[in-house]
C-alpha positions as CSV (number, residue, x, y, z in Angstrom):
1,M,-107.4,-105.6,78.2
2,A,-104.3,-107.1,79.7
3,P,-103.0,-105.5,82.9
4,S,-99.7,-104.6,81.4
5,L,-101.4,-102.4,78.7
6,K,-103.4,-100.6,81.4
7,K,-100.3,-99.7,83.2
8,K,-98.6,-98.3,80.1
9,K,-101.6,-96.2,79.2
10,H,-101.9,-94.8,82.7
11,S,-98.2,-94.0,82.9
12,L,-98.3,-92.0,79.7
13,R,-101.1,-89.8,81.0
14,A,-99.4,-89.1,84.4
15,G,-96.8,-86.6,83.1
16,F,-96.9,-83.1,81.6
17,T,-96.8,-82.5,77.9
18,L,-94.0,-80.4,76.4
19,I,-96.4,-77.6,75.7
20,E,-97.6,-77.6,79.3
21,L,-94.0,-77.5,80.6
22,L,-93.2,-74.6,78.2
23,V,-96.2,-72.6,79.4
24,V,-95.3,-73.1,83.0
25,I,-91.6,-72.1,82.4
26,S,-92.6,-69.0,80.5
27,I,-95.0,-67.9,83.3
28,V,-92.3,-68.5,85.9
29,G,-89.9,-66.5,83.7
30,M,-92.3,-63.5,83.4
31,L,-92.9,-63.5,87.2
32,A,-89.2,-63.6,87.8
33,S,-88.6,-60.6,85.5
34,V,-91.3,-58.6,87.3
35,I,-89.9,-59.4,90.7
36,M,-86.3,-58.5,89.5
37,A,-87.6,-55.1,88.2
38,S,-89.3,-54.4,91.5
39,L,-86.2,-55.5,93.4
40,N,-83.9,-53.2,91.4
41,N,-86.3,-50.3,92.1
42,A,-86.3,-51.1,95.8
43,R,-82.5,-51.2,95.8
44,A,-82.3,-47.8,94.0
45,K,-84.6,-46.3,96.6
46,A,-82.5,-47.8,99.4
47,R,-79.4,-46.2,98.0
48,D,-81.2,-42.9,97.7
49,A,-82.3,-43.2,101.4
50,K,-78.7,-43.8,102.4
51,R,-77.6,-40.7,100.4
52,L,-80.2,-38.5,102.1
53,A,-79.3,-39.8,105.5
54,D,-75.6,-39.1,104.8
55,M,-76.5,-35.5,103.7
56,K,-78.5,-34.9,106.9
57,Q,-75.7,-36.3,109.0
58,L,-73.2,-34.1,107.3
59,V,-75.4,-31.0,107.7
60,T,-75.6,-31.7,111.5
61,A,-71.9,-32.3,111.7
62,L,-71.2,-29.1,109.8
63,A,-73.4,-27.2,112.3
64,L,-71.4,-28.7,115.2
65,Y,-68.1,-27.9,113.5
66,Y,-69.3,-24.3,113.0
67,D,-70.3,-24.0,116.7
68,Q,-66.8,-25.1,117.8
69,N,-64.7,-23.3,115.1
70,G,-66.7,-20.2,114.2
71,Q,-66.6,-21.1,110.5
72,Y,-67.3,-24.0,108.2
73,P,-64.4,-26.2,107.0
74,D,-62.7,-25.1,103.8
75,S,-63.0,-27.3,100.7
76,D,-60.0,-29.5,100.0
77,F,-60.1,-28.6,96.2
78,A,-59.1,-32.2,95.3
79,G,-62.4,-33.0,93.7
80,C,-64.2,-31.8,90.5
81,G,-63.9,-28.1,89.9
82,G,-62.6,-27.5,93.5
83,W,-65.6,-29.2,95.1
84,D,-64.8,-31.6,97.9
85,S,-66.0,-35.0,96.9
86,P,-65.3,-38.6,98.3
87,G,-63.4,-39.6,95.2
88,N,-60.0,-39.2,96.9
89,G,-61.0,-41.2,99.9
90,T,-61.9,-38.3,102.1
91,F,-65.0,-36.1,102.2
92,I,-65.1,-33.0,104.4
93,H,-62.3,-34.7,106.3
94,P,-62.1,-32.0,109.1
95,L,-65.5,-33.4,110.3
96,V,-63.8,-36.8,110.9
97,T,-60.6,-35.5,112.4
98,G,-62.7,-33.2,114.7
99,G,-64.8,-36.1,115.8
100,F,-68.1,-34.8,114.4
101,I,-68.7,-37.9,112.3
102,A,-67.1,-41.4,112.6
103,S,-65.9,-41.8,109.1
104,D,-65.9,-40.1,105.7
105,P,-69.3,-41.0,104.0
106,K,-69.2,-42.6,100.6
107,D,-71.9,-42.7,98.0
108,P,-73.3,-46.3,97.6
109,K,-72.4,-46.3,93.9
110,T,-70.2,-43.4,92.6
111,N,-67.1,-42.1,94.4
112,D,-64.9,-40.6,91.8
113,D,-63.5,-37.1,91.7
114,C,-66.9,-35.8,90.5
115,G,-68.9,-38.2,92.6
116,N,-72.4,-37.9,93.7
117,Y,-71.6,-36.0,97.0
118,A,-70.1,-32.5,96.8
119,Y,-69.2,-29.8,99.3
120,Y,-67.9,-26.3,98.8
121,R,-67.3,-23.3,101.1
122,Y,-67.7,-20.0,99.3
123,P,-66.3,-16.7,100.4
124,A,-68.7,-14.0,101.5
125,G,-70.5,-12.2,98.6
126,S,-69.9,-15.0,96.1
127,Y,-72.6,-15.1,93.4
128,S,-74.1,-11.9,94.8
129,C,-75.2,-13.5,98.1
130,N,-75.4,-11.0,100.9
131,S,-71.8,-10.5,102.0
132,G,-73.0,-9.3,105.4
133,R,-74.0,-12.9,106.1
134,G,-70.5,-14.1,105.7
135,A,-69.1,-17.1,103.9
136,Y,-71.4,-20.0,103.2
137,F,-71.3,-23.7,102.3
138,V,-73.2,-25.6,99.7
139,I,-73.6,-29.4,100.1
140,G,-75.5,-31.7,97.8
141,A,-76.1,-35.1,96.2
142,R,-76.3,-35.6,92.5
143,D,-77.7,-38.5,90.5
144,L,-80.3,-39.8,92.9
145,E,-81.6,-43.0,91.2
146,A,-85.3,-43.0,92.1
147,V,-85.9,-39.3,91.3
148,N,-85.9,-37.3,88.1
149,G,-85.1,-33.7,88.8
150,S,-85.1,-32.2,92.3
151,H,-85.9,-34.4,95.3
152,P,-89.2,-33.3,96.9
153,N,-87.4,-33.0,100.3
154,S,-84.5,-30.9,99.0
155,P,-84.2,-27.7,101.0
156,G,-82.5,-26.0,98.0
157,W,-79.9,-23.3,98.0
158,R,-79.6,-20.2,95.8
159,C,-77.9,-16.8,95.6
160,P,-79.1,-14.1,93.2
161,D,-76.6,-15.3,90.5
162,R,-76.7,-19.0,91.0
163,D,-79.3,-21.7,91.9
164,W,-77.6,-24.9,93.0
165,Q,-80.9,-26.8,92.9
166,T,-80.5,-26.9,89.1
167,E,-77.1,-28.7,89.6
168,F,-78.0,-31.2,92.4
169,E,-81.1,-33.3,93.1
170,W,-80.7,-32.6,96.8
171,V,-78.9,-29.5,98.0
172,T,-78.7,-27.2,101.0
173,G,-76.3,-24.6,102.4
174,S,-75.9,-22.2,105.3
175,F,-74.3,-18.8,105.9
176,E,-71.7,-18.3,108.7
177,R,-73.5,-15.3,110.2
């Protein structure tokens, strides 16, 4: 065999066939889709972790506000159904103006008038709660992404005539007395 024919035969066998390339590309595509699904799930969990951290920070700030003022801040009635929500750019703004938190917290995704965060201060006796315990607040987060139903760490809040745990995935509250 002539040397030039040997080279041609060898160079033809050195590359990948079209089918081999398609198989490799499809495997890489499947791996990429699995990784993207896992990444999206991790992002949702990270947003939920931020929401829960915001709620805990707000509950602490509310307790500090109560210690200084003898009552919890009133709702601003600018949100959905009178609930204070971050949709108008402020959320429980007296906590910021009083120096109890640095800035109004915002949900990582939804901040409209009926956004994921909500706060309301109820008058004593609302929903048949013990009026002797005074007014109370309810604060919660809706639409957690990595949870269906109540978050397992939600303290919950209810009065005889209303259970806020059915309205929020994470919720708590506290009486003034």
